[in-house]
N, C-alpha and C positions, 0 to 999 in steps of 0.2 A: 614203782608204784603202782605200775596201771597192769590193767589186765583184760582179758576179750571177754570176759564173763557179762557185762555188762550190755556189750554190742549184741551176744548170744541171742540172749534176753528179750531183746526188741526183735531180733531177727525169728525167733520164735514165738515170740505172742503172735507177731503178722500171719504166721503159718500154723496156728493154734495148737502149739505144742501143750501135750499136758504135762503140769508137774507132779511131783512127787508132793505127799501131803506134810506139812510140817510136823515137826514133832513137839515136845512137851518146852512149854517157855524156859529159859534160863532164868532163875533164882535172884531176885535183888536188881534187875532193870530199870526198872523204874523209876529207883530212889537216883534223886539228883546230887550230885557232889556239892558240896557247899562253895558260893564264890567269894573270892576274897578279894579285897580293895587296899588298895595301897596308895597312899598321899606323897607327894613331893613339894618343896617348898617352891612356891608361886603357880601351883599348875593345880586343876581342879584332879579329885579321886578318878583313879582308871581303873575299870574294872580289866582284873586279871582273865586269861582265857580260861574256862573251865568246861572238862569233858562230859557229854552227856547222852542221854538216848537220844539215839535220834526221832524228833515228832514231829506232825505236820504242817507246825509253823516254823521251823526250819528249813522247809525246802526250798521257799523262794530264793535265801541267799544261798543254799548250799547247792542251789542249779547256777546261780551267777560264780560261785570259786570253779564249779564243775567245768565252763565255760571259760574258765581264768586261764584253771590251769590247760584244758584241753589245747587252748590256741598257742600252749608255749613251744609243744608240738615236741615233746623231751619224754613225758614220762607216762601218758597215757594211750590206749590203741585211738582214742576218739582225739581230732583237732579242731573240734569245736564240741558243743553240749548238744547232744540231739532236742526235739520241742520238749518245752516244760509238762506236757501233758506224757510223752512215754516218759522221759525220765520218772516223774513221779508214780506211776505205771510202776519201774524198778523199786524204786523208795518204799511204795506199798505191798509188792511182792515181797519182800525182805520181813517187812513187819508181820504179814498176815503168816508168815513160817516162820516167824519168832526166831531168824537170824539178828546176829551181833551186827551192830548198825551203830555207832557215837559219832557225833561231833564234836567240833573243837569250837566254843561258841566265845566270841570276846565282842562288848558295846552291841551285843543282839545278832551279831553279824557270825553267821561261822567259815571258819577260815580254815577249816581242815575236817577229813572224815576218816574213817574205816567201818569195811562194811567186811563180813565174812559170809557170801553168796551161798546157797546149797546149791551141787553141784546136781546134773542131770541122772536119773535111775535108778533104780531102788539100790543095785548093788556100791551104789555109789553113796549113800545115805549119811556113812559114816563121814564123808571128806566138806571141804566149806572153800571156797576162792576167794583168797583175800584180796581186797581194794584199798589205799590208801594214798593220800595227797593232800599235799598242805598249801595254801595260798601260796604266792611269794612272798610275801611280806609280815608271815608268821611263820617262817623257815627261821633254823640256829636257833630257837627257843627250848629244845626240848620237847615238843607238843608228839611231834614221832612217834619216841618212844613211850609217851604215856597212851596216844592212841593203841600204839600198838598191841602194848600189856595188857589196858581192858578189855581190845578185844577179845584176844586169844584167850582173856581168863571165863571170860563169856562163852566162849567156844569150845573150851572143857567142863563148864556148868551145862551146857547145852547136851551135851552126850558125844560130840564129835571128838575122832581120834587122831583126823588128819587133816590140817590146812596148809593149800598149795597156792601159786601164786607163779605171774611169771613176772621179770623184770628185764625190762634193755641194757644190754651188758655196757652202757658207757655212762650209766646210773651209777657210777661209785658209793654215793654214800647210803642208798638205797640197800644195794646188794651187804654192806658193811653190816648196817643197823640187822638184818635178816639174820645174816650169821654170828652177829652178838645172840641173837634170840634163839640159834638154836638150829634155824632150818639149811637144811643140807639142799647141796645141787646133787641136781637128779637128769640133768642132761643143757643142752645148748639145741636151741632153734636155728637153724641159720637163716640168714634174711628173714627173717620172720615179720618185720615192718617195713615198710616203706613210706617215709617222710621223703616230702619236696624229689621224689626220683634217688634219694638214699638209702639203699638197704642199712639194717639195723640187726644181727641175733639178739637174741632174746633167752636169758636163762632161765629153767623152768627150777623151782625151789622147793621143799612142803618141808614142815614141821611133824612130828609124830606127839600125841599126846603124852608118851614114855622119854622122851627127848628134851621136853619144852625147860629151857633157861627164863630167868627173869629176866629181858629186856634193859639195858640202860644209857 
Protein backbone atom coordinates (compact mmCIF):
# COMPACT_ATOMS: atom_id res chain seq x y z
CA UNK A 1 0.00 0.00 0.00
CA UNK A 2 2.77 2.37 0.83
CA UNK A 3 5.04 4.24 -1.50
CA UNK A 4 7.94 6.64 -1.23
CA UNK A 5 6.76 9.40 -3.59
CA UNK A 6 4.87 11.29 -0.87
CA UNK A 7 7.96 11.78 1.27
CA UNK A 8 10.02 12.62 -1.82
CA UNK A 9 7.50 15.30 -2.78
CA UNK A 10 7.77 16.94 0.64
CA UNK A 11 11.56 16.86 0.47
CA UNK A 12 11.59 18.19 -3.10
CA UNK A 13 9.26 21.02 -2.08
CA UNK A 14 11.71 22.10 0.61
CA UNK A 15 14.53 22.02 -1.98
CA UNK A 16 12.37 23.83 -4.56
CA UNK A 17 12.77 21.11 -7.19
CA UNK A 18 10.82 21.98 -10.34
CA UNK A 19 8.09 19.51 -11.21
CA UNK A 20 7.03 18.69 -14.77
CA UNK A 21 3.87 20.47 -15.91
CA UNK A 22 0.58 18.60 -15.80
CA UNK A 23 -1.01 17.14 -18.87
CA UNK A 24 -4.62 17.28 -20.03
CA UNK A 25 -7.11 16.28 -17.29
CA UNK A 26 -8.80 12.92 -17.47
CA UNK A 27 -12.35 12.94 -18.78
CA UNK A 28 -15.27 12.57 -16.43
CA UNK A 29 -13.38 12.75 -13.12
CA UNK A 30 -15.72 15.37 -11.66
CA UNK A 31 -18.77 13.18 -12.02
CA UNK A 32 -19.76 11.88 -8.57
CA UNK A 33 -20.99 8.38 -7.93
CA UNK A 34 -24.50 7.88 -6.62
CA UNK A 35 -24.72 7.45 -2.86
CA UNK A 36 -26.67 4.34 -1.91
CA UNK A 37 -28.47 3.93 1.39
CA UNK A 38 -29.74 0.79 2.99
CA UNK A 39 -32.13 0.28 5.88
CA UNK A 40 -32.00 -2.42 8.49
CA UNK A 41 -34.68 -3.24 11.01
CA UNK A 42 -34.49 -1.06 14.12
CA UNK A 43 -31.54 0.98 12.80
CA UNK A 44 -31.17 4.34 11.14
CA UNK A 45 -30.29 4.39 7.42
CA UNK A 46 -26.55 3.86 6.85
CA UNK A 47 -24.72 5.60 4.05
CA UNK A 48 -22.71 3.08 2.04
CA UNK A 49 -19.12 3.97 1.09
CA UNK A 50 -18.86 6.01 -2.11
CA UNK A 51 -15.82 6.48 -4.37
CA UNK A 52 -15.32 10.15 -5.29
CA UNK A 53 -12.61 12.35 -6.76
CA UNK A 54 -10.72 13.95 -3.87
CA UNK A 55 -11.67 17.56 -3.24
CA UNK A 56 -10.53 20.18 -0.73
CA UNK A 57 -13.33 19.47 1.75
CA UNK A 58 -12.09 15.86 2.00
CA UNK A 59 -8.60 16.87 3.08
CA UNK A 60 -9.15 17.13 6.89
CA UNK A 61 -10.55 13.61 7.30
CA UNK A 62 -8.17 12.29 4.63
CA UNK A 63 -5.28 13.61 6.73
CA UNK A 64 -6.72 11.87 9.80
CA UNK A 65 -7.00 8.56 7.98
CA UNK A 66 -3.46 8.96 6.65
CA UNK A 67 -2.23 9.41 10.22
CA UNK A 68 -4.18 6.37 11.44
CA UNK A 69 -2.76 4.10 8.73
CA UNK A 70 0.77 5.49 9.11
CA UNK A 71 0.78 4.78 12.85
CA UNK A 72 0.09 1.10 12.14
CA UNK A 73 3.68 0.99 10.82
CA UNK A 74 2.80 -1.72 8.32
CA UNK A 75 1.79 -0.19 5.01
CA UNK A 76 3.32 3.26 4.39
CA UNK A 77 6.76 4.79 4.28
CA UNK A 78 5.49 7.16 6.97
CA UNK A 79 4.94 6.26 10.64
CA UNK A 80 2.81 9.34 11.23
CA UNK A 81 1.18 11.95 9.03
CA UNK A 82 3.21 15.05 8.14
CA UNK A 83 1.83 18.43 9.26
CA UNK A 84 -1.55 19.19 7.72
CA UNK A 85 -0.25 22.04 5.54
CA UNK A 86 2.48 19.85 4.04
CA UNK A 87 -0.01 17.09 3.35
CA UNK A 88 -2.48 19.38 1.63
CA UNK A 89 0.35 20.78 -0.50
CA UNK A 90 0.80 17.25 -1.85
CA UNK A 91 -2.94 16.87 -2.47
CA UNK A 92 -3.03 20.21 -4.28
CA UNK A 93 -0.06 19.10 -6.38
CA UNK A 94 -2.07 16.05 -7.47
CA UNK A 95 -5.02 18.27 -8.31
CA UNK A 96 -2.88 20.81 -10.20
CA UNK A 97 -1.36 18.07 -12.35
CA UNK A 98 -4.78 16.45 -12.92
CA UNK A 99 -3.46 13.24 -11.40
CA UNK A 100 -5.89 10.48 -10.39
CA UNK A 101 -6.82 10.94 -6.73
CA UNK A 102 -9.89 9.27 -5.31
CA UNK A 103 -11.30 8.78 -1.83
CA UNK A 104 -13.75 6.35 -0.28
CA UNK A 105 -16.27 8.29 1.83
CA UNK A 106 -18.70 6.97 4.41
CA UNK A 107 -20.87 9.23 6.61
CA UNK A 108 -18.90 12.24 5.33
CA UNK A 109 -15.60 10.74 6.50
CA UNK A 110 -12.75 9.60 4.27
CA UNK A 111 -12.03 5.94 5.00
CA UNK A 112 -9.57 5.25 2.19
CA UNK A 113 -7.78 6.72 -0.79
CA UNK A 114 -5.94 5.88 -3.98
CA UNK A 115 -3.79 8.25 -6.00
CA UNK A 116 -1.39 7.95 -8.91
CA UNK A 117 1.17 10.72 -8.61
CA UNK A 118 3.33 11.99 -11.47
CA UNK A 119 6.94 10.83 -11.55
CA UNK A 120 9.80 13.30 -11.83
CA UNK A 121 11.42 14.08 -15.16
CA UNK A 122 10.28 14.59 -18.72
CA UNK A 123 11.41 11.09 -19.75
CA UNK A 124 9.12 9.68 -17.03
CA UNK A 125 6.00 11.64 -17.91
CA UNK A 126 4.26 8.48 -19.14
CA UNK A 127 4.48 6.83 -15.71
CA UNK A 128 2.74 7.38 -12.38
CA UNK A 129 3.37 6.15 -8.84
CA UNK A 130 0.47 4.51 -7.05
CA UNK A 131 -0.44 4.88 -3.40
CA UNK A 132 -3.48 3.27 -1.77
CA UNK A 133 -4.65 2.61 1.78
CA UNK A 134 -7.79 1.98 3.81
CA UNK A 135 -8.72 2.84 7.38
CA UNK A 136 -8.53 -0.35 9.52
CA UNK A 137 -12.32 -0.29 10.00
CA UNK A 138 -12.90 -0.14 6.23
CA UNK A 139 -10.96 -3.25 5.23
CA UNK A 140 -12.56 -6.45 4.05
CA UNK A 141 -15.46 -4.67 2.29
CA UNK A 142 -14.10 -4.77 -1.26
CA UNK A 143 -13.18 -1.08 -1.27
CA UNK A 144 -9.55 -1.72 -2.20
CA UNK A 145 -10.34 -3.18 -5.64
CA UNK A 146 -12.93 -0.44 -6.25
CA UNK A 147 -10.49 2.35 -5.47
CA UNK A 148 -7.74 0.69 -7.47
CA UNK A 149 -9.94 0.09 -10.51
CA UNK A 150 -11.19 3.70 -10.48
CA UNK A 151 -7.69 5.17 -10.25
CA UNK A 152 -6.23 2.89 -12.92
CA UNK A 153 -9.00 3.69 -15.39
CA UNK A 154 -8.44 7.41 -14.77
CA UNK A 155 -4.70 6.98 -15.33
CA UNK A 156 -5.26 5.40 -18.75
CA UNK A 157 -7.71 8.19 -19.67
CA UNK A 158 -5.07 10.73 -18.67
CA UNK A 159 -2.63 9.12 -21.10
CA UNK A 160 -0.34 7.27 -18.70
CA UNK A 161 1.00 3.96 -19.97
CA UNK A 162 2.80 2.73 -16.84
CA UNK A 163 1.79 2.61 -13.17
CA UNK A 164 4.38 1.59 -10.60
CA UNK A 165 4.38 0.95 -6.86
CA UNK A 166 6.31 -0.53 -3.98
CA UNK A 167 4.81 -2.89 -1.42
CA UNK A 168 6.31 -4.36 1.73
CA UNK A 169 7.20 -8.04 1.54
CA UNK A 170 4.86 -9.00 4.39
CA UNK A 171 1.82 -7.16 2.98
CA UNK A 172 0.42 -10.30 1.38
CA UNK A 173 -3.19 -9.07 0.74
CA UNK A 174 -1.93 -6.01 -1.15
CA UNK A 175 0.51 -8.05 -3.23
CA UNK A 176 -2.25 -10.50 -4.13
CA UNK A 177 -4.56 -7.66 -5.19
CA UNK A 178 -1.89 -6.07 -7.39
CA UNK A 179 -1.14 -9.42 -9.00
CA UNK A 180 -4.85 -9.94 -9.79
CA UNK A 181 -4.82 -6.56 -11.50
CA UNK A 182 -1.90 -7.56 -13.70
CA UNK A 183 0.97 -5.83 -11.88
CA UNK A 184 4.27 -7.59 -12.53
CA UNK A 185 7.13 -7.99 -10.07
CA UNK A 186 10.16 -6.05 -11.28
CA UNK A 187 12.56 -6.55 -8.41
CA UNK A 188 13.19 -6.82 -4.70
CA UNK A 189 14.57 -3.87 -2.75
CA UNK A 190 16.39 -5.46 0.17
CA UNK A 191 16.06 -3.85 3.61
CA UNK A 192 14.37 -0.88 1.96
CA UNK A 193 12.29 -0.05 5.05
CA UNK A 194 13.17 -0.08 8.74
CA UNK A 195 10.49 0.06 11.43
CA UNK A 196 11.43 0.05 15.11
CA UNK A 197 14.84 -1.35 14.24
CA UNK A 198 13.48 -4.17 12.06
CA UNK A 199 14.29 -4.22 8.33
CA UNK A 200 11.72 -5.13 5.67
CA UNK A 201 12.23 -5.95 2.02
CA UNK A 202 10.07 -4.15 -0.53
CA UNK A 203 8.78 -5.42 -3.88
CA UNK A 204 8.80 -3.12 -6.89
CA UNK A 205 5.81 -3.79 -9.15
CA UNK A 206 4.41 -2.14 -12.27
CA UNK A 207 1.45 -2.34 -14.63
CA UNK A 208 1.59 -1.41 -18.30
CA UNK A 209 -1.50 -0.21 -20.14
CA UNK A 210 -1.13 -3.09 -22.57
CA UNK A 211 -1.19 -5.62 -19.73
CA UNK A 212 -4.02 -4.23 -17.58
CA UNK A 213 -6.75 -6.50 -16.27
CA UNK A 214 -9.79 -5.52 -14.23
CA UNK A 215 -9.29 -5.99 -10.46
CA UNK A 216 -11.80 -8.15 -8.61
